[in-house]
C-alpha positions in Angstrom: -1.1 -14.2 17.4 0.4 -17.4 18.4 1.1 -18.0 14.7 2.7 -14.5 14.4 4.9 -15.2 17.3 6.1 -18.5 16.0 7.1 -16.8 12.6 9.0 -14.1 14.4 10.9 -16.6 16.5 11.7 -18.7 13.6 13.1 -15.9 11.5 15.0 -14.3 14.4 16.4 -17.7 15.1 17.8 -17.8 11.6 19.3 -14.4 11.7 20.6 -14.5 15.5 23.9 -16.2 14.6 24.3 -13.6 12.0 23.9 -11.0 14.5 26.5 -12.6 16.9 29.0 -13.0 14.3 28.5 -9.6 13.0 29.1 -8.0 16.3 32.1 -10.0 17.2 33.9 -10.1 13.8 36.3 -7.5 12.9 35.1 -4.2 11.3 36.1 -4.1 7.6 38.4 -1.1 6.6 36.5 1.6 4.8 33.0 0.5 5.5 32.2 3.5 7.4 30.2 3.8 10.7 27.3 5.9 12.1 23.7 5.2 12.4 21.7 2.7 10.4 20.1 5.3 8.1 23.4 7.1 7.7 23.9 10.4 5.9 23.1 10.1 2.2 25.9 9.1 0.0 26.1 12.7 -1.5 23.1 14.1 -3.3 20.4 11.8 -4.0 21.0 9.5 -6.9 19.9 10.7 -10.2 17.8 8.5 -12.6 20.7 5.8 -12.9 23.9 6.7 -11.4 26.0 3.6 -10.6 24.2 1.5 -8.1 27.2 -0.5 -6.6 29.6 0.6 -4.0 33.1 -0.8 -3.9 33.9 -3.2 -1.1 35.3 -6.7 -0.7 33.0 -9.7 -1.0 29.3 -9.0 -1.8 28.8 -5.7 -3.4 26.5 -3.4 -1.8 23.6 -1.8 -4.1 22.9 1.9 -3.5 19.2 2.3 -3.4 16.8 5.4 -3.2 13.8 3.8 -1.3 13.8 7.1 1.0 14.5 9.2 -2.0 18.0 9.7 -0.9 21.0 7.5 -1.9 21.7 4.9 0.8 23.3 1.6 1.0 20.7 -1.2 0.9 22.1 -2.6 4.1 21.7 0.6 5.9 17.9 1.0 5.0 15.5 -0.2 7.6 12.9 -1.9 5.3 12.5 -5.2 3.6 13.9 -4.5 0.1 15.2 -6.6 -2.7 17.4 -5.0 -5.3 19.1 -6.2 -8.4 21.7 -4.0 -10.4 21.6 -3.7 -14.1 24.6 -6.1 -14.4 22.7 -8.8 -12.2 19.5 -8.2 -14.5 21.5 -9.0 -17.6 23.3 -12.0 -15.9 19.8 -13.3 -14.9 18.1 -12.7 -18.3 15.6 -10.2 -16.9 13.9 -8.4 -19.8 10.5 -7.4 -18.4 8.8 -6.7 -15.1 7.4 -10.3 -15.0 11.1 -11.5 -14.6 11.6 -9.7 -11.4 9.3 -11.8 -9.4 11.6 -14.9 -10.2 14.3 -13.5 -7.8 12.3 -11.8 -5.1 10.3 -13.5 -2.4 6.8 -12.6 -1.5 5.9 -11.1 -4.9 3.7 -12.4 -7.8 3.4 -10.7 -11.2 0.7 -12.3 -13.3 -0.2 -11.1 -16.9 -3.8 -11.3 -17.9 -2.4 -11.8 -21.5 0.8 -13.1 -22.7 2.5 -9.9 -24.0 4.2 -7.3 -21.8 3.0 -3.7 -21.8 -0.7 -4.5 -21.5 -2.2 -5.7 -18.4 -0.3 -6.8 -15.4 -1.3 -7.5 -11.7 1.3 -7.3 -9.1 0.8 -8.7 -5.4 3.5 -8.1 -2.6 3.2 -9.9 0.6 -0.2 -11.3 -0.6 -1.6 -7.8 -1.2 -2.5 -6.5 -4.6 -5.4 -5.4 -6.9 -6.3 -8.1 -9.4 -8.8 -5.9 -10.9 -7.9 -5.7 -14.7 -10.1 -2.4 -15.3 -7.8 0.4 -16.3 -9.7 2.9 -13.9 -8.5 1.0 -10.9 -5.1 2.0 -9.5 -2.7 -0.7 -8.2 -1.8 -1.1 -4.5 1.6 -2.4 -5.6 2.8 0.7 -7.3 5.5 1.0 -10.0 7.8 4.0 -10.7 10.4 4.5 -13.4 12.8 7.2 -12.7 10.6 8.4 -9.9 7.7 8.7 -12.4 4.6 7.1 -11.1 3.0 4.4 -13.6 -0.6 4.7 -12.9 -1.1 1.4 -14.9 1.1 -1.7 -14.1 1.3 -2.5 -17.8 3.1 0.8 -18.3 6.0 -0.2 -16.3 6.1 -3.7 -17.9 7.2 -1.8 -21.0 10.5 -0.4 -19.6 12.9 -3.1 -18.6 15.7 -2.3 -20.8 18.9 -0.4 -20.2 18.1 -0.5 -16.6 20.6 0.7 -13.9 18.7 -1.1 -11.0 15.5 -2.3 -9.7 14.1 -2.1 -6.2 11.3 -4.0 -4.7 10.1 -2.5 -1.4 7.7 -4.6 0.6 5.1 -3.0 2.9 3.4 0.5 2.8 5.8 3.0 0.8 3.4 6.1 0.7 5.2 8.5 2.8 8.0 9.8 0.5 7.6 7.5 -2.4 4.1 8.5 -3.4 0.5 7.5 -3.7 -1.5 4.3 -3.1 1.5 1.9 -2.2 -0.2 0.0 0.6 1.4 -3.3 -0.6 4.8 -1.9 -1.6 6.5 -0.6 -4.8 8.7 -1.5 -7.7 11.2 1.2 -8.7 13.1 1.0 -11.8 16.0 3.3 -12.7 17.3 3.7 -16.2 21.0 4.3 -17.0 21.6 8.0 -17.4 24.0 9.7 -19.8 27.6 10.2 -18.6 30.7 12.1 -19.4 33.1 9.1 -19.3 33.5 8.7 -22.9 31.7 7.4 -26.1 30.6 3.8 -25.7 27.7 1.5 -26.0 26.6 -2.1 -26.2 24.6 -4.1 -28.6 23.1 -7.6 -28.0 21.1 -9.9 -30.3 19.2 -12.9 -28.9 18.1 -15.8 -31.1 15.8 -18.5 -29.8 13.1 -21.0 -30.5 9.8 -20.3 -32.2 11.1 -17.4 -34.3 12.3 -15.3 -31.2 14.5 -12.4 -32.0 15.5 -10.0 -29.3 17.6 -7.0 -29.7 18.9 -4.4 -27.2 21.3 -1.7 -27.2 22.5 1.8 -26.0 24.9 4.5 -27.2 26.4 7.1 -24.8 27.9 10.2 -26.3 29.5 13.1 -24.4 28.8 16.0 -26.8 30.7 18.6 -24.7 32.0 19.0 -21.1 28.4 20.1 -20.1 26.1 18.0 -22.4 25.9 14.2 -22.7 23.4 12.1 -24.6 22.4 8.5 -24.3 20.1 6.5 -26.6 18.7 3.0 -26.0 16.4 0.6 -27.6 14.8 -2.9 -27.3 12.9 -5.3 -29.6 11.3 -8.6 -28.9 9.6 -10.6 -31.4 8.4 -14.3 -31.7 5.9 -16.5 -33.3 4.1 -17.8 -30.3 3.5 -21.3 -29.3 -0.4 -21.7 -29.1 -2.1 -22.9 -32.3 -5.6 -22.1 -33.2 -7.1 -24.8 -35.4 -10.5 -23.0 -36.1 -10.9 -22.1 -39.8 -13.4 -19.4 -39.2 -11.1 -17.2 -37.0 -8.7 -14.6 -38.3 -5.6 -15.9 -36.3 -3.5 -19.0 -36.2 -0.8 -18.5 -33.5 -1.2 -17.3 -29.9 1.1 -15.9 -27.3 3.2 -14.2 -30.1 5.5 -11.3 -29.2 5.9 -7.9 -31.0 7.7 -5.4 -28.8 9.4 -2.3 -29.7 10.8 0.6 -27.3 13.2 3.4 -27.5 14.7 6.0 -25.2 16.6 9.1 -25.5 18.1 11.1 -22.8 20.0 14.3 -22.5 22.1 15.3 -19.4 22.9 19.0 -19.3 25.4 19.8 -16.4 26.7 23.4 -16.6 28.3 23.1 -13.2 29.2 20.6 -10.5 26.0 21.4 -8.5 23.3 21.8 -11.2 22.1 19.2 -13.7 19.0 19.0 -15.9 18.1 15.4 -17.3 15.5 15.1 -20.1 14.1 12.0 -21.3 11.7 10.8 -23.9 10.7 7.3 -24.7 8.3 5.4 -27.1 7.0 1.8 -26.7 4.9 -0.2 -28.8 3.4 -3.8 -28.1 1.5 -5.7 -31.0 -0.7 -5.8 -32.8 -0.3 -9.5 -32.0 -3.0 -12.1 -32.9 -4.2 -14.0 -30.0 -3.3 -14.4 -26.3 -2.3 -17.5 -24.6 -5.5 -18.6 -23.1 -7.5 -21.9 -23.7 -11.0 -23.0 -22.8 -11.6 -24.3 -19.2 -15.2 -25.4 -18.6 -16.3 -24.1 -15.1 -19.6 -24.7 -13.1 -21.4 -25.9 -10.0 -21.5 -29.4 -8.6 -24.6 -30.3 -6.8 -24.4 -30.2 -3.1 -21.0 -28.2 -3.1 -20.5 -24.5 -2.7 -18.9 -22.4 -5.4 -17.6 -23.4 -8.8 -15.3 -26.1 -10.0 -13.6 -27.4 -13.2 -16.1 -29.5 -15.1 -15.7 -31.8 -18.1 -17.8 -29.7 -20.5 -19.5 -26.4 -21.0 -23.4 -25.9 -21.2 -23.3 -26.9 -24.8 -21.3 -30.1 -24.1 -18.0 -28.9 -25.4 -14.9 -30.2 -24.0 -11.4 -29.5 -25.1 -11.2 -33.1 -26.5 -14.5 -32.9 -28.3 -13.3 -29.7 -30.1 -10.0 -31.1 -31.0 -8.1 -28.9 -28.5 -6.9 -31.7 -26.1 -3.2 -30.9 -26.6 -1.7 -28.3 -24.3 -0.9 -25.8 -27.0 -3.8 -26.1 -29.3 -7.1 -24.2 -29.2 -10.1 -24.0 -31.2 -11.5 -20.5 -31.0 -13.8 -19.0 -33.6 -13.6 -15.4 -32.5 -11.0 -12.8 -32.9 -8.0 -12.3 -30.6 -5.7 -9.4 -31.0 -3.8 -7.0 -28.5 -2.0 -3.7 -29.0 -0.5 -1.2 -26.7 1.3 2.1 -27.4 3.1 4.5 -25.0 5.0 7.8 -25.1 6.6 9.3 -22.1 8.5 12.6 -21.4 10.2 13.5 -18.2 12.4 16.4 -17.0 14.4 16.2 -13.8 16.4 19.1 -12.3 18.9 18.6 -9.5 20.7 21.3 -7.5 23.3 21.0 -4.8 22.7 24.2 -2.9 25.5 23.5 -0.5 25.2 23.3 3.3 23.7 19.8 3.0 20.7 21.1 0.9 19.9 19.4 -2.2 16.7 20.2 -4.4 15.0 17.9 -6.8 12.2 19.0 -9.3 10.7 16.6 -11.8 7.8 16.8 -14.1 6.6 14.3 -16.7 3.7 13.3 -19.1 2.7 9.9 -20.2 0.0 8.7 -22.7 -0.9 5.1 -23.0 -3.1 3.7 -25.7 -4.3 0.1 -26.0 -6.9 -2.2 -27.2 -7.7 -6.0 -27.1 -10.5 -8.3 -28.6 -10.9 -11.7 -27.2 -12.9 -14.8 -27.7 -13.2 -15.5 -23.9 -15.0 -18.9 -24.3 -12.2 -20.1 -26.7 -14.6 -22.6 -28.4 -16.1 -22.9 -31.9 -19.3 -21.3 -30.6 -19.7 -17.6 -30.2 -20.5 -17.7 -26.5 -18.3 -14.9 -25.0 -16.5 -12.2 -26.8 -15.1 -9.0 -25.5 -13.2 -5.9 -26.4 -11.5 -3.1 -24.4 -10.2 0.1 -25.7 -8.5 2.6 -23.4 -6.6 5.8 -23.6 -5.0 7.2 -20.4 -3.0 10.3 -20.1 -1.4 11.6 -16.9 1.1 14.1 -15.8 2.7 14.7 -12.5 5.1 17.1 -11.0 7.2 17.0 -7.8 9.4 19.3 -5.8 11.5 18.2 -2.8 14.4 19.3 -0.6 16.9 17.0 1.1 18.8 18.3 4.1 21.6 16.6 5.7 22.8 18.0 8.9 24.7 17.0 12.0 22.7 13.9 13.1 19.6 15.2 11.5 18.4 14.4 7.9 15.1 15.8 6.6 13.1 15.4 3.2 10.2 17.4 2.5 8.2 18.1 -0.7 5.0 18.3 -2.7 3.3 16.5 -5.6 0.6 17.1 -8.1 -0.9 14.3 -10.3 -3.7 14.8 -13.0 -5.1 11.8 -15.0 -7.8 11.6 -17.6 -8.7 8.0 -18.9 -11.4 6.8 -21.2 -12.3 3.2 -21.7 -14.9 1.7 -24.1 -16.0 -1.9 -24.8 -18.6 -4.1 -26.4 -19.4 -7.7 -25.1 -21.4 -9.8 -27.6 -22.4 -12.8 -25.6 -24.5 -15.9 -27.2 -23.9 -14.2 -30.6 -25.2 -16.7 -32.9 -28.4 -18.3 -34.2 -27.1 -21.8 -32.8 -26.6 -20.4 -29.2 -28.9 -17.4 -28.7 -31.5 -17.8 -25.8 -33.7 -15.0 -27.4 -35.1 -16.7 -30.3 -34.6 -14.5 -33.4 -32.4 -11.9 -31.7 -29.0 -11.4 -30.2 -27.7 -10.1 -26.9 -24.9 -7.5 -26.4 -23.7 -5.1 -23.9 -21.4 -2.3 -23.9 -19.8 0.5 -21.7 -18.1 3.9 -22.0 -16.1 4.8 -18.7 -14.5 8.3 -18.5 -12.6 9.1 -15.2 -10.8 12.1 -14.2 -8.4 12.4 -11.2 -6.6 15.5 -9.7 -4.6 14.8 -6.6 -2.1 17.0 -4.5 0.3 15.9 -1.8 2.6 17.3 0.8 5.2 15.0 2.4 7.9 15.3 5.0 10.4 12.7 6.7 12.9 13.3 9.4 15.8 10.9 10.5 17.4 11.9 13.9 20.4 10.0 15.4 19.6 9.6 19.2 23.0 8.0 19.4 25.8 6.7 17.4 23.9 3.6 17.0 20.3 4.5 17.4 18.2 6.4 14.8 14.5 7.4 14.9 12.7 8.1 11.6 9.2 9.7 11.2 7.3 10.7 8.3 4.0 11.8 7.1 2.1 12.4 3.8 -1.2 14.0 3.3 -2.8 13.4 -0.1 -6.0 14.8 -1.4 -7.8 13.1 -4.3 -10.6 14.4 -6.3 -11.9 11.6 -8.6 -14.8 11.9 -11.0 -16.5 9.1 -13.0 -18.9 9.3 -15.9 -19.9 5.8 -16.6 -22.6 4.6 -19.0 -23.5 0.9 -19.6 -26.0 -0.4 -22.1 -27.5 -3.7 -22.8 -30.0 -4.9 -25.4 -31.5 -8.4 -26.4 -32.8 -7.3 -29.8 -29.8 -7.1 -31.9 -30.6 -8.5 -35.6 -29.8 -12.2 -35.9 -27.7 -11.6 -38.9 -25.4 -9.1 -36.9 -21.8 -10.4 -37.7 -19.4 -11.2 -34.9 -16.9 -8.6 -34.9 -13.2 -9.6 -35.7 -11.4 -6.2 -35.2 -11.4 -3.5 -32.7 -13.1 -1.2 -35.2 -15.9 -3.5 -35.7 -16.2 -4.0 -31.8 -16.5 -0.1 -31.6 -19.1 -0.1 -34.3 -21.1 -2.7 -32.3 -20.8 -0.6 -29.2 -22.3 2.3 -30.9 -25.1 -0.1 -32.2 -25.9 -1.3 -28.8 -26.0 2.2 -27.4 -28.4 3.2 -30.2 -30.6 0.3 -29.8 -34.1 1.6 -29.0 -34.8 -0.9 -26.2 -31.4 -0.7 -24.6 -31.5 -0.7 -20.9 -28.9 1.7 -19.3 -26.8 1.7 -16.2 -25.4 5.1 -15.3 -23.1 6.4 -12.7 -22.4 9.9 -13.6 -22.2 13.2 -11.8 -25.1 14.8 -13.9 -27.1 11.9 -12.8 -25.9 10.6 -9.5 -24.2 13.7 -8.0 -21.5 12.8 -5.2 -22.0 8.9 -5.7 -19.8 9.4 -8.8 -17.1 11.5 -7.1 -14.3 10.5 -4.6 -13.1 13.5 -2.9 -11.1 13.0 0.3 -8.0 13.4 2.1 -5.7 10.4 2.8 -2.9 10.2 5.4 0.2 7.9 5.2 2.6 7.9 8.0 5.6 5.9 9.4 7.5 5.7 12.8 10.7 3.6 12.9 13.7 2.7 15.0 17.0 1.7 13.5 19.6 0.2 15.7 23.1 -0.5 14.4 25.2 -2.3 17.1 28.1 -2.7 14.6 29.0 -1.6 11.0 27.7 -4.9 9.6 24.5 -5.3 11.5 21.1 -3.4 11.5 18.1 -4.2 13.4 14.8 -2.1 12.8 11.4 -2.0 14.0 8.8 0.0 12.2 5.0 1.1 11.9 3.9 2.2 8.6 0.4 3.4 7.8 -0.6 3.2 4.2 -3.7 4.6 2.6 -5.0 4.0 -1.0 -7.7 6.0 -2.6 -11.2 4.7 -3.1 -12.9 4.5 -6.5 -15.6 2.8 -8.6 -16.6 -0.5 -9.8 -16.4 0.0 -13.7 -16.4 -2.1 -16.9 -19.4 -4.5 -17.5 -21.8 -3.5 -14.6 -25.1 -3.7 -16.4 -27.8 -3.9 -13.7 -25.6 -2.9 -10.8 -27.3 -0.2 -8.8 -25.2 3.2 -8.6 -25.0 3.1 -4.7 -23.3 -0.3 -4.9 -20.3 0.7 -7.2 -18.2 3.2 -5.1 -15.7 1.5 -2.8 -13.9 3.2 0.0 -10.4 3.9 0.6 -8.3 1.2 2.3 -5.8 1.5 5.2 -2.9 -0.9 6.0 -1.5 -0.6 9.5 1.7 -2.5 9.0 4.2 -3.6 11.7 7.6 -4.9 10.7 10.7 -6.2 12.5 13.9 -7.0 10.6 17.6 -7.8 10.7 20.2 -6.9 8.0 23.7 -8.4 8.4 27.1 -8.9 6.5 29.2 -11.7 8.0 32.6 -13.5 7.5 34.3 -10.5 5.8 31.2 -9.7 3.8 31.2 -12.9 2.0 27.8 -13.8 3.6 24.8 -11.7 3.8 21.6 -12.5 5.8 18.7 -10.4 5.8 15.2 -11.1 7.4 12.0 -9.5 8.3 8.7 -10.5 9.9 5.6 -8.4 9.5 2.0 -8.1 10.6 -0.8 -6.2 8.7 -4.1 -5.0 10.2 -5.9 -4.2 7.0 -9.0 -2.1 7.3 -11.5 -1.9 4.2 -9.1 -3.6 2.0 -10.3 -3.3 -1.7 -11.0 -6.9 -2.7 -11.8 -8.0 -6.3 -14.0 -10.9 -7.3 -14.9 -11.8 -10.8 -18.6 -12.3 -11.0 -19.6 -13.4 -14.5 -17.7 -10.7 -16.7 -17.8 -8.1 -13.9 -14.9 -7.2 -11.5 -16.7 -6.6 -8.2 -14.7 -4.6 -5.7 -15.8 -4.7 -2.0 -14.2 -3.2 1.2 -13.4 -5.9 3.6 -11.1 -6.1 6.7 -8.2 -8.4 6.6 -5.2 -9.8 8.7 -1.8 -10.7 7.0 1.3 -11.9 8.6 4.7 -13.7 7.4 8.1 -12.8 6.7 11.1 -13.0 4.4 14.6 -14.3 4.5 17.3 -13.5 1.8 20.8 -15.1 1.9 23.9 -14.3 -0.6 27.1 -15.8 -0.3 30.4 -15.7 -2.2 32.3 -18.6 -0.4 35.0 -18.9 -2.8 36.4 -16.8 -5.8 34.1 -17.1 -8.7 31.2 -18.7 -6.9 28.2 -16.7 -5.9 25.1 -18.2 -4.2 21.7 -16.5 -3.4 18.6 -18.1 -1.8 15.4 -16.5 -0.5 12.0 -17.5 0.7 8.8 -16.0 1.9 5.8 -16.9 3.9 2.5 -15.0 4.1 -0.8 -16.0 5.8 -3.9 -14.1 4.6 -7.3 -14.0 6.0 -10.0 -11.6 4.6 -13.3 -11.3 6.4 -16.9 -11.4 4.9 -16.3 -11.6 1.4 -19.6 -11.2 -0.5 -21.0 -10.0 -4.0 -23.1 -6.8 -3.6 -25.1 -7.8 -6.6 -26.5 -10.8 -4.6 -25.6 -13.3 -7.4 -23.3 -15.3 -5.2 -24.0 -16.2 -1.5 -22.0 -14.6 1.3 -18.7 -16.1 2.0 -16.3 -15.4 4.7 -12.6 -15.7 6.1 -11.1 -16.2 2.6 -7.6 -16.2 1.4 -6.5 -13.2 -0.7 -6.0 -13.9 -4.4 -2.7 -14.2 -5.9 -1.2 -14.9 -2.4 0.6 -18.1 -2.3 1.8 -19.2 1.3 5.3 -19.9 0.3 7.7 -18.5 -2.3 11.2 -19.3 -2.8 14.1 -18.8 -5.2 17.7 -19.8 -5.6 20.5 -19.1 -7.9 24.1 -20.3 -8.3 26.6 -18.8 -10.6 30.3 -20.0 -11.0 32.8 -18.2 -13.3 36.5 -18.9 -13.9 39.3 -17.4 -16.0 39.7 -19.1 -19.4 40.8 -18.1 -22.9 41.9 -14.5 -21.8 38.3 -14.1 -20.4 35.7 -15.8 -18.2 33.6 -18.9 -18.6 30.6 -19.3 -16.5 27.6 -21.6 -15.7 24.5 -20.5 -13.9 21.3 -22.2 -12.7 18.2 -20.6 -11.2 14.9 -21.7 -9.9 11.8 -20.5 -8.4 8.8 -22.1 -6.6 5.7 -21.2 -5.0 2.6 -23.0 -3.5 -1.0 -22.8 -4.8 -3.2 -19.7 -4.8 -6.5 -18.5 -5.8 -7.1 -16.1 -8.7 -9.8 -14.0 -6.9 -11.4 -13.3 -3.5 -14.3 -15.8 -3.8 -12.0 -18.6 -3.6 -13.8 -20.8 -5.9 -12.0 -24.3 -6.5 -12.1 -23.4 -10.2 -9.7 -20.7 -9.8 -7.2 -22.7 -7.5 -3.9 -22.1 -9.4 -1.7 -25.2 -8.5 1.9 -24.8 -7.0 4.7 -24.2 -9.6 8.4 -24.9 -9.7 10.4 -23.5 -12.6 14.2 -23.9 -13.3 16.5 -22.1 -15.9 20.0 -22.8 -16.8 22.6 -20.6 -18.6 26.2 -20.9 -19.6 28.5 -18.4 -21.5 31.8 -16.8 -22.1 32.7 -13.2 -21.3 35.8 -11.2 -22.9 36.7 -7.6 -22.5 34.3 -6.3 -25.2 32.0 -9.2 -26.2 30.1 -12.2 -24.6 28.3 -15.2 -25.8 25.8 -17.2 -23.8 23.2 -20.0 -24.2 20.2 -20.5 -22.1 17.3 -22.7 -21.5 14.2 -21.4 -19.6 11.8 -23.9 -18.0 14.4 -26.5 -18.1 12.1 -29.3 -16.9 9.2 -28.1 -19.4 6.7 -27.5 -16.4 3.5 -26.8 -18.0 0.9 -26.1 -15.0 -1.9 -23.6 -15.0 -0.6 -20.1 -14.1 -3.8 -18.2 -14.5 -7.4 -19.3 -14.3 -10.7 -17.3 -14.9 -14.2 -18.3 -13.8 -16.8 -17.1 -16.4 -19.2 -19.7 -15.5 -22.4 -17.5 -15.9 -21.7 -17.5 -19.7 -22.6 -21.2 -20.5 -20.0 -22.6 -18.0 -17.0 -20.9 -19.7 -13.6 -20.4 -18.2 -10.2 -19.4 -19.2 -6.8 -21.3 -18.5 -3.3 -20.0 -19.1 -0.4 -22.5 -19.0 3.3 -21.9 -18.1 5.4 -21.2 -21.3 7.1 -24.3 -22.8 10.8 -25.0 -22.5 12.6 -22.4 -24.6 16.3 -22.5 -25.8 18.2 -19.6 -27.0 21.6 -17.7 -27.2 22.6 -14.0 -26.8 25.7 -12.4 -28.4 26.7 -9.0 -27.1 29.5 -6.5 -28.1 30.7 -3.6 -26.1 32.2 -0.6 -28.0 
């Protein structure tokens, strides 16, 4: 508690001068007054109405974190927001880029390409399990539609109006499972301002070609259309020298997406927005992983990086000592496809009543095959094929009265997901420990979810300066799993190593049909309620907002976030059924924050401190090739500070930093393969994160020239909850630079990413139970490119 107190004092000491200046400074004209939460700025914003309000100095982004339109500075929560224009200036093209400009957030891809497998942690809280049946604690929404898999949101970062990163539990009005926080993307919607569009082309090193564009067409006074697209292809930078494999370049890119929206607005009070979008990633050959021998050291606990694997292979001995060279004999390929449809109806009923109804459906199909030892021997090979379908509908009503604002609604979600896999291990005569046979294991996991929820939130102005906010959400989940694992040690010695997803699926069927296969099941037919999670969950919040002046907000909040329970899935051969369910988790979050605009709104200082009493946190530990999830209590505390300034005309500065201290109790492996550990740090939770950006632009040649620099750093972190030294990811500092020219209807820019060519490890996996195997991913190399854009 002393440490919590010191952090609170330090943050408040930084923002206290801001509070004094904001109270004593003159109130800007037209800034408005009233309570911190304030009335909504008209009806709740649609999917992508303009997110910037007009004011001198720093522009204020309008956000909808409370499912109503409010200025960012009036929302009592730790939120980082970027407008679409800012995202273009910063070169944000995927969800991964958002972390570069946001404190206390980490976004890690298990593979190189977007749209496949992405883990997000906010304030040290996340779900690093990469099984598709496990929902994230840091949730993602696109146009208020719940992306049940993080990779789905990673597809959609083009033609975006704004992005909001909300830290802390957000499950009252936003939706399910957001015990860590949420990322909300809002796409640009059609408008009636006239026909227009934009087209941009980026050319960069290693065969990178990226295109993006949109076209907006008002068909009539009541109908407008908007189409948008994005493509991103590159040759990759990781070279495979193994002649027996079917791929030569890893970390390649092949990404295509398109979106079409129709806005029907027959009256000023009624609108219907229809959206359809398609996305495809791959197939690309190879990820960006390299071999990383891992094992135990006599007399020391856990696992460590070691010189060679169990067969004496080091990176140097197999000819892969260079950073961007690998020698892998197995296949590597990824592909992901997505289609998504959404309808949103908004009706302004008058008298301060606004009604929103939305319904949508999404299908995601993906597969991967991987040589997970990344050596010339067939030690560890893996496949995954998944199809997820979910649809959701929500209806809600916003009412703005005299000093009272209400939001109430209901939500329904249905998902069905099927994942299949085969894992041939020690799959060759030179490595098999079974004499004249081979080993393989496989699984088929089918899970269904039905969930309904009711929610409500009230904001009441006690005085002109003091507002109380209270909300609650009740969610009932009914989740059913039918999971079958099979393992056999008697596959024929001449069984070929699969090199395609079709060959892996055929091997899975062969493993299941093996007469001596050992089966591990968790199904409703075999195990009854052990294979079902059926329970009600309660999210709630209580908050006070105090606004002594128009440019200062102080808030104090308690938020209770709950995330649904579930099941350990994937490669779980031999794990007893009673060990596989895990319970719901509960985050009791306390937050104190300050938001202030100073010096005529040329300086903005926002800060927050928080404390989490986390009960039954769902923690993931990678044991062998199994993601083991256990419930453990945890304590987390820290804070963020964000500073933005426009000291002189043309110059903009922004800096932010975050600190988080995590402690999770009694981490253990329920299978008994690893000794009990305790009081560990949470995975993907660096103690310090920070970023800075400077941009200067000036009038020249009937347009504007600009230069820009950005940097991000973080301290070290572990990959999973076991805190093995082998998964200790080192600290990282990365800087980017950009310069360009902007005219009325065209622009040209040049950039260099990873300016100093930092090549540290950014992801590590311990698979030491498979012949001391492991995986390492290194930061992408320095990358030069240029972008040309035309507005029409």
